[in-house]
C-alpha positions in Angstrom: -43.9 0.2 -7.7 -43.4 3.0 -5.3 -43.7 6.6 -6.1 -42.4 9.7 -4.2 -45.0 10.3 -1.6 -45.5 13.6 0.1 -48.0 14.7 2.7 -48.8 18.0 4.4 -50.0 17.8 8.0 -52.1 20.5 9.6 -53.9 23.2 7.6 -51.8 24.2 4.6 -51.3 28.0 4.5 -53.1 30.0 1.9 -50.2 30.3 -0.7 -49.6 26.6 -0.6 -53.3 25.8 -0.9 -53.6 28.3 -3.8 -50.6 26.8 -5.6 -52.0 23.3 -5.3 -55.5 24.4 -6.5 -53.8 26.2 -9.4 -51.9 23.0 -10.3 -55.2 21.1 -10.4 -56.8 23.7 -12.7 -53.7 23.7 -15.0 -53.8 20.0 -15.4 -57.6 19.9 -15.9 -58.2 17.7 -12.9 -61.9 17.2 -12.5 -63.4 18.7 -9.4 -66.4 16.3 -9.3 -68.1 13.5 -11.1 -70.8 14.2 -13.7 -74.4 13.6 -12.7 -74.9 10.6 -15.0 -71.8 8.9 -13.5 -73.0 9.5 -9.9 -76.5 8.2 -10.9 -75.1 5.0 -12.4 -72.8 4.5 -9.3 -75.9 4.8 -7.1 -77.7 2.1 -9.1 -74.9 -0.4 -9.3 -74.0 0.1 -5.7 -77.4 -1.3 -4.8 -77.4 -4.1 -7.3 -73.9 -5.3 -8.4 -73.3 -8.4 -10.4 -72.8 -11.1 -7.7 -70.8 -14.3 -8.2 -72.1 -17.8 -7.3 -69.0 -18.9 -5.3 -69.3 -18.0 -1.6 -66.0 -17.5 0.3 -67.5 -15.4 3.1 -66.4 -18.2 5.6 -62.8 -17.2 5.0 -61.8 -14.6 7.7 -60.1 -12.1 5.5 -58.5 -8.9 6.8 -57.1 -5.8 5.1 -53.8 -4.0 5.9 -53.6 -0.4 4.9 -52.8 3.1 6.3 -55.1 3.8 9.2 -57.0 6.5 7.3 -57.6 4.5 4.1 -61.1 3.6 3.1 -60.6 2.6 -0.6 -59.6 -0.9 0.2 -58.6 -2.9 -2.9 -57.1 -6.0 -1.2 -57.9 -8.4 1.6 -55.9 -11.4 2.5 -55.9 -14.6 4.6 -52.7 -16.6 5.1 -52.6 -20.2 6.4 -50.0 -22.9 6.8 -50.3 -25.9 4.5 -48.3 -29.2 4.4 -44.9 -28.2 3.0 -45.7 -24.6 2.6 -48.4 -21.8 2.7 -51.7 -20.9 1.2 -52.3 -17.2 0.4 -55.8 -16.2 -0.3 -55.9 -12.7 -1.8 -59.2 -11.0 -2.6 -59.1 -8.0 -5.0 -62.1 -5.6 -5.3 -64.2 -6.7 -8.3 -64.8 -3.3 -10.0 -66.3 -5.0 -13.0 -69.2 -6.1 -10.8 -70.2 -2.4 -10.6 -69.0 -0.9 -13.9 -71.0 -1.7 -17.0 -68.8 -1.7 -20.2 -69.7 1.3 -22.3 -71.6 3.0 -19.5 -71.1 6.4 -18.0 -69.0 5.0 -15.1 -66.8 3.1 -17.6 -66.3 6.2 -19.8 -65.4 8.4 -16.8 -62.9 5.8 -15.5 -61.2 5.7 -19.0 -61.0 9.5 -18.9 -59.5 9.6 -15.4 -57.3 6.4 -15.7 -55.8 6.7 -12.2 -56.5 8.1 -8.8 -54.4 11.3 -8.3 -52.7 12.0 -5.0 -52.1 15.7 -4.1 -50.5 16.6 -0.7 -53.8 18.0 0.4 -56.4 15.8 -1.2 -57.1 12.7 -3.3 -58.9 12.8 -6.7 -60.4 9.3 -7.1 -60.8 7.1 -10.2 -64.3 6.1 -9.2 -67.0 7.9 -7.2 -66.4 7.4 -3.5 -69.8 5.8 -3.2 -68.1 2.8 -4.9 -64.4 3.2 -4.2 -64.8 3.9 -0.5 -68.2 2.3 -0.1 -69.9 -0.6 -2.0 -66.9 -1.9 -3.9 -64.4 -1.4 -1.1 -63.4 -4.4 1.0 -64.6 -2.8 4.2 -64.8 -4.9 7.4 -68.2 -6.6 7.9 -69.3 -5.9 4.3 -70.1 -8.7 1.9 -68.5 -7.8 -1.5 -67.9 -9.3 -4.9 -64.2 -9.9 -5.3 -61.6 -11.6 -7.6 -60.2 -14.2 -5.4 -56.6 -15.4 -5.9 -55.6 -18.6 -4.2 -51.8 -19.1 -4.3 -50.2 -22.2 -2.9 -46.5 -21.7 -2.0 -43.8 -24.2 -1.0 -41.7 -23.8 2.2 -39.4 -21.4 0.4 -42.2 -19.2 -0.8 -42.2 -20.4 -4.4 -45.5 -20.6 -6.2 -46.8 -24.2 -6.7 -50.4 -23.6 -7.8 -52.6 -20.6 -8.7 -56.4 -20.4 -8.9 -58.4 -17.2 -9.8 -62.2 -17.0 -9.5 -65.0 -14.6 -8.7 -66.2 -14.9 -5.1 -68.3 -13.2 -2.4 -66.0 -12.3 0.5 -66.3 -10.5 3.8 -63.4 -8.9 5.6 -63.4 -9.4 9.3 -60.9 -6.6 10.3 -59.3 -3.4 9.0 -55.7 -3.5 10.2 -53.1 -0.8 9.9 -49.3 -1.2 9.4 -48.3 0.0 12.9 -50.9 -2.3 14.6 -49.8 -5.3 12.5 -46.1 -4.6 13.2 -46.8 -4.4 16.9 -48.8 -7.7 16.9 -46.0 -9.5 15.1 -43.2 -8.0 17.2 -44.9 -8.8 20.5 -45.9 -12.4 19.3 -49.5 -11.4 19.9 -50.6 -12.0 16.2 -52.8 -15.0 15.4 -51.5 -17.2 12.6 -53.1 -15.5 9.6 -51.4 -12.3 10.6 -48.2 -13.8 12.0 -47.6 -15.6 8.7 -47.3 -12.3 6.9 -43.7 -12.0 8.2 -42.8 -15.6 7.2 -44.3 -15.3 3.7 -43.0 -11.8 3.2 -39.5 -12.6 4.2 -39.5 -15.8 2.1 -40.6 -13.7 -0.9 -37.9 -11.1 -0.2 -35.3 -13.8 -0.3 -36.6 -15.0 -3.7 -36.6 -11.4 -4.9 -33.0 -11.0 -4.1 -32.2 -14.4 -5.7 -33.7 -13.3 -9.0 -32.1 -9.9 -8.8 -35.2 -7.9 -8.2 -35.3 -4.7 -6.1 -38.0 -3.3 -3.9 -37.5 0.4 -3.0 -38.5 1.0 0.6 -39.3 4.6 -0.2 -40.1 6.8 2.8 -43.0 9.1 2.8 -41.8 12.7 2.7 -43.8 14.7 5.3 -43.9 18.4 5.5 -45.1 19.5 8.9 -46.5 22.9 9.5 -45.6 24.5 12.8 -45.7 28.1 13.9 -46.2 29.3 10.3 -43.0 27.5 9.1 -42.4 24.1 7.6 -40.1 21.3 8.5 -39.2 18.4 6.1 -39.2 15.0 7.7 -39.4 11.4 6.4 -41.4 8.5 7.7 -39.6 5.2 7.0 -41.8 2.2 6.0 -42.3 -0.5 8.5 -41.2 -4.1 7.8 -45.0 -5.0 7.7 -45.4 -2.6 4.8 -42.6 -4.5 2.9 -44.2 -7.9 3.6 -47.6 -6.6 2.6 -46.1 -5.3 -0.7 -44.6 -8.7 -1.3 -48.0 -10.4 -1.2 -49.2 -7.9 -3.8 -46.1 -8.5 -5.9 -46.8 -12.3 -5.6 -50.2 -11.8 -7.3 -48.7 -9.5 -10.0 -46.1 -12.1 -10.8 -48.7 -14.9 -11.0 -50.9 -12.7 -13.2 -48.1 -12.2 -15.7 -47.4 -16.0 -15.8 -51.1 -16.7 -16.5 -51.2 -14.1 -19.3 -48.0 -15.3 -20.9 -49.1 -18.9 -20.7 -52.5 -18.1 -22.4 -51.2 -15.7 -25.0 -53.1 -12.5 -24.1 -52.6 -9.8 -21.5 -51.3 -6.5 -20.3 -47.9 -6.5 -18.6 -46.1 -3.8 -16.7 -42.7 -3.6 -18.4 -39.5 -1.7 -17.7 -36.3 -1.9 -19.8 -32.9 -1.8 -18.0 -31.9 1.7 -16.9 -29.6 3.6 -19.2 -26.0 4.2 -18.1 -26.6 8.0 -17.8 -29.4 7.5 -15.3 -27.3 5.3 -13.1 -24.4 7.8 -13.3 -26.6 10.6 -12.2 -27.7 8.4 -9.2 -24.1 7.9 -8.3 -23.6 11.6 -8.2 -26.7 11.9 -5.9 -25.1 9.3 -3.6 -22.0 11.3 -3.5 -24.0 14.5 -2.7 -25.6 12.7 0.2 -22.3 11.2 1.5 -23.4 7.7 0.7 -20.5 5.4 0.0 -21.1 3.4 -3.3 -18.0 1.6 -4.3 -17.9 0.7 -8.0 -17.7 -3.0 -7.3 -21.1 -2.8 -5.4 -24.2 -3.3 -7.5 -27.1 -1.0 -7.4 -29.3 -3.8 -6.0 -26.8 -4.5 -3.2 -26.5 -0.8 -2.3 -30.3 -0.4 -2.1 -30.6 -3.4 0.2 -27.9 -1.9 2.5 -29.7 1.4 3.0 -31.5 2.4 6.2 -34.7 4.4 5.3 -34.6 5.9 8.9 -31.5 7.9 8.0 -32.4 11.1 6.3 -29.6 10.9 3.7 -30.6 7.3 2.8 -34.3 8.3 2.7 -33.5 11.1 0.2 -31.4 8.7 -1.9 -34.2 6.1 -2.0 -36.5 8.9 -3.2 -34.1 9.6 -6.1 -33.9 5.9 -6.9 -37.5 6.1 -8.3 -36.1 8.0 -11.3 -34.9 4.6 -12.6 -38.5 3.5 -12.9 -39.4 6.3 -15.4 -39.3 4.1 -18.4 -42.0 1.7 -17.1 -45.0 1.2 -19.4 -47.9 -1.1 -20.2 -47.4 -3.7 -22.9 -50.4 -5.6 -24.4 -50.4 -8.7 -26.5 -52.9 -11.2 -27.8 -53.4 -14.3 -30.0 -50.2 -15.9 -28.6 -47.9 -13.3 -30.2 -45.7 -12.4 -27.2 -44.1 -8.9 -27.1 -40.4 -8.3 -27.5 -40.1 -7.1 -23.8 -42.0 -9.1 -21.2 -40.1 -8.3 -18.0 -39.9 -5.5 -15.5 -36.3 -4.7 -14.8 -36.8 -3.8 -11.1 -38.9 -6.9 -10.5 -36.5 -9.0 -12.6 -39.4 -11.0 -14.0 -42.6 -10.6 -16.0 -45.1 -8.6 -13.9 -48.6 -7.2 -14.2 -50.6 -4.6 -12.3 -53.7 -6.4 -11.0 -54.2 -5.6 -7.3 -55.5 -2.0 -7.3 -58.6 -1.8 -9.6 -60.2 0.9 -7.4 -57.3 3.2 -8.1 -55.9 2.1 -11.5 -57.8 1.3 -14.7 -55.5 -1.3 -16.1 -56.0 -3.6 -13.1 -59.7 -4.2 -14.1 -58.5 -5.4 -17.5 -55.9 -7.6 -15.9 -58.4 -9.3 -13.5 -60.7 -10.2 -16.5 -57.8 -11.6 -18.5 -56.6 -13.8 -15.6 -60.1 -15.0 -14.8 -60.5 -16.0 -18.4 -57.1 -17.7 -18.5 -57.9 -19.7 -15.4 -61.2 -20.8 -16.9 -59.7 -21.6 -20.3 -61.8 -19.2 -22.2 -61.2 -16.0 -24.2 -61.5 -12.7 -22.3 -64.7 -10.7 -22.6 -65.3 -8.7 -25.8 -65.0 -5.3 -24.0 -61.5 -6.3 -22.8 -60.3 -7.3 -26.2 -61.9 -4.3 -27.8 -60.2 -1.9 -25.4 -56.8 -3.7 -25.0 -54.9 -1.9 -27.8 -55.8 1.6 -26.6 -55.0 0.8 -23.0 -51.2 1.4 -23.0 -51.6 5.0 -24.4 -54.4 5.7 -21.9 -52.4 4.4 -19.0 -49.3 6.3 -20.3 -51.2 9.5 -20.4 -52.7 8.9 -17.0 -49.4 7.9 -15.5 -47.8 11.0 -17.0 -50.4 13.2 -15.4 -49.9 11.4 -12.1 -46.2 11.9 -12.4 -46.7 15.6 -13.1 -48.9 15.9 -10.1 -46.3 14.2 -8.0 -43.4 16.2 -9.3 -45.0 19.6 -9.2 -46.6 18.9 -5.8 -43.1 18.2 -4.4 -41.8 21.4 -6.0 -44.6 23.4 -4.6 -44.2 22.1 -1.1 -40.4 22.4 -1.2 -40.7 26.0 -2.4 -43.1 26.6 0.5 -40.6 25.0 2.8 -37.8 27.4 1.7 -39.7 30.6 0.9 -38.6 32.3 4.1 -34.9 31.3 3.7 -33.9 33.5 0.7 -30.2 34.3 1.0 -29.5 31.3 3.3 -26.5 29.2 2.4 -26.6 25.4 2.1 -24.2 22.5 1.4 -25.0 20.8 -1.9 -23.7 18.8 -4.8 -24.2 19.4 -8.5 -25.9 16.2 -9.8 -26.7 17.4 -13.3 -25.3 20.0 -15.8 -27.1 21.1 -19.0 -25.1 20.1 -22.1 -25.9 23.4 -23.9 -25.7 25.6 -20.9 -23.0 24.3 -18.6 -23.6 27.2 -16.2 -27.1 25.8 -15.6 -27.8 22.6 -13.7 -29.4 20.8 -10.8 -28.2 20.8 -7.2 -29.0 18.3 -4.4 -28.9 19.8 -0.9 -27.5 17.7 1.9 -30.1 19.2 4.4 -32.9 19.7 3.9 -33.1 17.0 1.2 -34.3 19.3 -1.5 -33.4 19.4 -5.2 -33.4 22.7 -7.2 -32.1 24.5 -10.2 -28.7 26.2 -9.9 -27.2 28.9 -12.2 -23.7 30.4 -12.0 -21.4 32.6 -13.9 -19.0 29.8 -14.6 -19.5 26.2 -15.8 -20.8 24.1 -12.9 -18.6 21.4 -11.4 -20.5 18.2 -12.1 -20.5 15.8 -9.1 -18.6 18.2 -6.9 -19.7 19.5 -3.5 -20.1 23.3 -3.2 -21.8 25.9 -1.0 -24.9 27.4 -2.6 -27.2 30.3 -1.8 -31.0 30.3 -2.2 -32.0 33.1 -4.5 -35.6 32.2 -5.2 -38.3 30.0 -3.7 -41.9 30.7 -4.8 -44.7 28.2 -4.2 -46.8 30.0 -6.8 -44.4 29.3 -9.6 -43.0 26.0 -8.1 -39.6 27.5 -8.7 -36.5 27.0 -6.5 -33.3 28.6 -7.7 -29.8 28.5 -6.2 -26.5 30.1 -7.1 -22.9 29.2 -6.1 -22.2 31.1 -2.8 
């Protein structure tokens, strides 16, 4: 599911760079990989475990941001009698990582790739994640190959999962794919992305699921000042996400049918969280009648509009209760569904960047073959939810604090300026303290006043503090 993305273009000024570096130090983010991990990566990059099945004749392609080199997924779409065939190749990290080895131990320590506005801290050494294990064009790689047959409405009819050698033919980016599809220049494997993606979106709406088209928040440096902008996702990005979601849904079905797995679960959002989101909508002048459901509202939003973009960012707060749930020996957990997906769901498509996905691939391969998962998977399964929770918590802190640092940098030269805002949260024990959402720029900060704050009401606020070094933004009623 989406997170709040933020990116700084140009060379960040010294205070911003220093604040981000201090955040990495505070969180204990590793600066590099140990020598034994790098040595093992060099060895396995030269001699990975290769599968017998050869699928290099399938002309796979990848779709990612133009600058990405850690390519987890490659796809090929074709039309079949009465429907479609989706071939989805996922990087086979287990072909390079020996259980119990230095690489494995370091991956369990890092858990996820961390994304800062100015750099990425990878889960695996770049020799693997951006090299030998990445599904780069022209490179023959081991992969976990999903073959999903769909009917004409996009419903799954059959699933096969096996290890295979694959070779991507092209590294495509979202803008290029969108242009090809819009101008009718795309060949069938690419053109079908729209058909399949839209069919899966209709099924998502039918089951009550929600995909947040969260814009990327971009802070552009210009003439020693910052401007906050949003880049709305293209339709091609949504369609691409639906293919990934298709595999995640199929993975969960396989796990549940065979009595062992690791699911991504999310309980329904508490009423208080939805109420806070309603106040945010009010602050951003978004009409949300009480008879309109949350899902219906989200589907009505235009991420190109700044106020809608800001609201979609805040919608990610409803995903905070998501976690990993493991089960085995046929004993199914009490909660098997993900509330936003509105179905059982598993993370399985990003093993270069997320530890749990390597486990999910192994479980699905075993389920398809009718055998038990490898011993290392079963031995590590019970500890996986806590490891992923800790890693996800650190990633969330990186995301949250990075946004605060960048927003403080954005506002640091505007001390004393007045803005329109709305109080979206008031502290129970200190009703003079709370949180304010600005209308423009779309910034959230603390507010303190002499009198109790008017929850859900619009008011004029004055910026009294904005310090990237302390990640602190503070307003007061004007």
